[in-house]
C-alpha positions in Angstrom: 102.8 128.6 53.2 106.8 128.0 53.5 108.1 127.2 57.1 111.3 129.2 58.0 112.8 127.3 60.5 113.9 129.8 63.2 116.7 127.4 64.7 118.6 124.1 64.0 116.4 122.7 66.7 113.5 123.2 64.6 115.0 121.6 61.4 116.6 118.4 63.8 113.2 118.3 65.0 111.3 118.1 61.1 114.2 115.5 59.7 113.8 113.4 62.7 110.0 113.1 62.2 110.5 112.8 58.3 113.0 110.1 59.0 110.6 108.2 61.2 107.7 108.8 59.2 109.2 107.5 55.9 110.5 104.2 58.0 107.2 103.2 59.5 105.4 104.0 55.9 107.8 101.8 54.3 107.3 99.0 57.1 110.8 99.2 58.1 112.2 98.1 61.6 114.8 100.3 62.6 117.0 97.6 62.7 116.3 97.0 59.2 117.3 100.4 58.5 120.5 100.2 60.7 121.5 97.1 58.3 120.7 98.9 55.3 122.0 102.2 56.3 125.3 100.4 58.3 124.7 102.9 61.2 123.9 101.7 64.6 120.5 101.4 66.0 121.7 103.3 68.8 122.5 106.3 66.6 119.3 105.9 64.3 117.2 106.0 68.0 119.2 109.2 68.5 118.3 110.4 65.2 114.5 109.6 65.2 114.2 111.0 68.6 115.9 114.2 67.9 117.8 113.9 70.7 121.3 115.0 68.4 122.6 118.4 67.9 123.7 117.7 64.1 123.6 114.9 61.4 126.4 115.1 59.0 125.2 115.3 55.6 127.1 111.7 54.7 124.9 109.8 57.7 121.8 111.7 56.1 122.9 110.2 52.8 123.3 106.5 54.2 119.7 107.0 55.4 117.9 108.2 52.7 119.2 105.6 50.3 118.1 102.8 52.7 115.0 104.6 52.8 114.9 104.5 48.9 114.4 108.6 49.3 116.5 111.6 49.0 117.7 114.5 51.1 115.3 117.0 49.6 112.4 114.5 50.2 113.3 114.5 53.8 114.4 118.3 54.0 111.6 119.8 52.2 108.5 117.5 52.8 105.7 118.7 54.3 107.2 122.6 54.4 104.1 123.6 52.8 101.0 123.9 54.4 
């Protein structure tokens, strides 16, 4: 069954968890992700802990590229039970 997000916060939480899970599954530290994505550790921690209210497509693309994945996998992955 497809999960429908009722608000932006739920979607941000999902994206945050998928980014963190993907990074960990690739045995990558947040510092390594920072270097590969050219995004600060502080911002990445905010993203992974869903302490942001929005994320730009540009930042999401940089993170996905550094993780060797794509936006589709981050947003859609695990949305089906």
